[in-house]
C-alpha positions in Angstrom: 14.2 41.8 21.8 13.8 43.7 18.6 17.3 42.8 17.4 16.7 39.1 18.2 13.4 39.2 16.3 15.1 40.8 13.3 17.8 38.1 13.3 15.2 35.4 13.4 13.2 37.0 10.6 16.3 37.3 8.3 17.7 33.9 9.1 16.0 32.1 6.1 17.4 34.8 3.8 20.9 34.4 5.1 20.7 30.6 5.0 19.4 30.7 1.4 22.2 33.1 0.3 24.9 30.9 1.9 23.5 27.8 0.3 23.5 29.5 -3.1 27.0 30.9 -2.6 29.1 28.0 -0.9 32.4 29.7 -1.9 31.7 32.9 -0.2 34.3 32.3 2.6 36.9 31.2 0.0 36.4 34.3 -2.0 36.3 36.5 1.1 38.8 34.9 3.6 38.7 38.0 5.9 35.1 37.1 6.8 36.4 34.0 8.6 38.3 36.1 11.1 35.1 37.8 12.1 33.1 34.6 12.7 32.7 33.2 16.1 32.6 29.3 15.7 32.7 27.9 19.2 33.5 24.2 19.7 30.3 22.1 19.8 30.4 20.6 23.2 28.7 17.4 24.3 29.1 15.6 20.9 32.7 14.5 21.0 33.5 17.0 18.2 36.5 19.2 18.6 36.1 21.6 15.6 33.7 23.0 13.2 35.3 21.0 10.4 34.8 17.8 12.4 31.1 18.8 12.8 30.7 19.2 9.1 32.3 15.9 8.4 30.2 14.2 11.0 27.0 15.8 9.5 27.9 14.7 6.0 28.5 11.2 7.1 25.1 11.1 8.8 23.5 12.4 5.6 25.4 9.8 3.6 24.2 7.0 5.9 20.6 8.3 5.7 20.7 8.4 1.9 22.3 4.9 1.8 19.5 3.6 4.1 16.8 5.1 1.9 18.5 3.7 -1.3 18.7 0.2 0.3 15.0 0.5 1.2 14.0 1.5 -2.3 16.1 -1.3 -3.8 14.5 -3.8 -1.4 11.0 -2.6 -2.3 11.7 -2.7 -6.0 12.9 -6.3 -5.7 9.8 -7.2 -3.7 7.6 -5.6 -6.4 9.4 -7.5 -9.2 9.0 -10.8 -7.3 5.3 -10.2 -6.7 4.8 -9.3 -10.4 6.5 -12.5 -11.4 4.4 -14.6 -9.0 1.2 -12.9 -10.2 2.1 -13.6 -13.8 2.5 -17.3 -12.9 -0.8 -17.3 -11.0 -2.6 -15.8 -14.0 -1.5 -18.7 -16.1 -2.5 -21.2 -13.4 -6.0 -19.7 -13.1 -6.5 -19.8 -16.9 -5.8 -23.6 -16.8 -8.1 -24.5 -14.0 -11.0 -26.7 -15.1 -13.6 -26.5 -12.3 -15.1 -23.6 -10.3 -14.2 -25.2 -7.0 -10.6 -25.5 -8.0 -10.6 -22.0 -9.4 -11.6 -20.6 -6.0 -9.1 -22.8 -4.1 -6.3 -21.9 -6.5 -6.8 -18.2 -6.0 -7.2 -18.5 -2.3 -4.0 -20.4 -1.8 -2.1 -17.8 -3.8 -3.6 -15.0 -1.8 -2.7 -16.7 1.5 1.0 -16.8 0.4 1.4 -13.4 -1.2 -1.3 -11.2 0.4 -1.5 -12.5 4.0 -5.1 -13.4 3.3 -6.8 -15.6 5.9 -10.3 -15.2 4.4 -11.4 -14.8 0.8 -15.0 -13.8 0.3 -16.5 -13.6 -3.2 -20.1 -12.5 -3.5 -21.8 -12.6 -6.9 -25.4 -11.3 -7.4 -27.6 -12.7 -10.1 -31.3 -13.3 -11.0 -30.8 -17.1 -10.9 -28.2 -19.1 -8.9 -25.8 -20.3 -11.6 -23.8 -22.6 -9.4 -24.0 -23.9 -5.8 -22.1 -21.9 -3.2 -18.6 -23.3 -2.6 -16.8 -22.3 0.6 -16.8 -18.5 0.5 -17.7 -18.2 -3.1 -21.4 -17.3 -2.7 -24.1 -16.5 -5.2 -26.7 -14.1 -3.9 -30.0 -12.7 -5.3 -29.6 -9.6 -7.5 -31.6 -7.5 -4.9 -29.7 -8.8 -1.9 -29.3 -6.3 1.0 -25.6 -6.9 0.9 -25.4 -5.5 -2.6 -27.0 -2.3 -1.6 -24.8 -1.9 1.5 -21.9 -1.4 -1.0 -23.7 0.8 -3.5 -21.3 3.6 -2.8 -18.3 1.4 -3.6 -19.7 0.6 -7.0 -20.1 4.3 -7.7 -16.5 5.0 -6.9 -15.3 1.8 -8.5 -12.0 1.6 -6.5 -10.6 -0.8 -4.0 -11.4 0.0 -0.4 -8.6 -0.7 2.1 -9.2 -1.0 5.8 -12.3 1.2 5.7 -15.1 -1.2 6.5 -17.3 -0.3 9.5 -17.3 -2.9 12.3 -21.0 -3.8 11.5 -20.0 -4.5 7.9 -17.2 -6.8 9.0 -19.6 -8.6 11.4 -22.1 -9.1 8.5 -19.5 -10.3 6.1 -17.2 -12.6 8.2 -19.9 -13.6 10.7 -18.3 -15.8 13.4 -14.8 -15.1 12.1 -15.2 -11.4 12.3 -13.2 -10.9 15.5 -10.1 -12.4 13.8 -10.2 -9.9 11.0 -7.7 -7.0 11.5 -7.3 -5.8 7.9 -9.4 -5.9 4.7 -9.5 -4.9 1.1 -12.7 -4.8 -0.8 -12.8 -4.8 -4.6 -16.1 -4.1 -6.5 -17.0 -6.4 -9.4 -18.8 -4.4 -12.1 -20.6 -6.7 -14.4 -24.0 -6.1 -15.8 -25.0 -9.8 -15.7 -23.4 -10.6 -12.3 -22.0 -7.8 -10.2 -20.3 -8.6 -7.0 -17.6 -8.1 -4.4 -14.2 -9.7 -3.8 -13.0 -9.2 -0.2 -9.8 -10.2 1.4 -9.5 -10.4 5.2 -6.3 -10.7 7.1 -5.5 -11.5 10.7 -2.6 -9.0 10.5 -3.0 -5.2 10.9 -2.2 -2.9 7.9 -1.9 -5.7 5.4 -3.3 -3.7 2.5 -2.7 -0.3 1.1 -3.4 1.4 -2.3 -0.6 1.0 -4.8 1.3 -1.6 -6.8 0.1 -4.8 -5.0 -3.5 -3.8 -5.1 -3.3 -3.1 -8.8 -2.0 -6.6 -9.3 -4.9 -7.9 -7.2 -7.2 -6.1 -9.5 -5.7 -8.0 -12.4 -6.2 -11.3 -10.6 -9.8 -10.4 -10.0 -10.4 -9.8 -13.7 -8.7 -13.1 -14.7 -10.7 -15.0 -12.0 -14.0 -13.6 -13.3 -13.1 -14.3 -16.9 -12.3 -17.9 -16.1 -15.4 -18.2 -13.9 -17.7 -17.0 -16.7 -16.2 -19.5 -19.0 -16.7 -22.3 -16.6 -20.3 -21.3 -15.9 -21.2 -21.6 -19.6 
């Protein structure tokens, strides 16, 4: 038992040494005669060399799969970035607040699997009538204080809303919502929230696509402020 324990303890050292000295058996051929390399049964492999070749092929295939996935993800990111750039230009050319909301919502449906777009803006006076889910709330609205922690962090919140929050936000549609992302709107004159709801699980995660969503939020608000004047 002590011998087996000693072998187990030294195995990482031996493995590390062999990895750092791959030519050890070429430089010391007599060592090969002392090694016991039995055939590896049950794998249709007839020799140790075959085993090495098979192992290398599996590693090569794994690396190729990973590379293909990275290439695919990169292409998807590039396509999304191009589409967001076009959408930014579209938002900047919209001439009414209703069309501004509709234009953004249609884009988010296509690119972000968004089934519900809620935009809450809090102000002393209602600057414009509510349109669909673009809603203007009193500055001291209870809803604003529910998300006070989000304002302090000032980061998007993905799939972390409690069930009671989802019920309050989406009301009768709440049972359809499987995934959300919430973006705080920090504005001294009119703070607010931009919330995407999706009927698909795990639609949103922090990273590249959410950063682009932040950009769309800023462009939307800039254009909205212009149209409200």
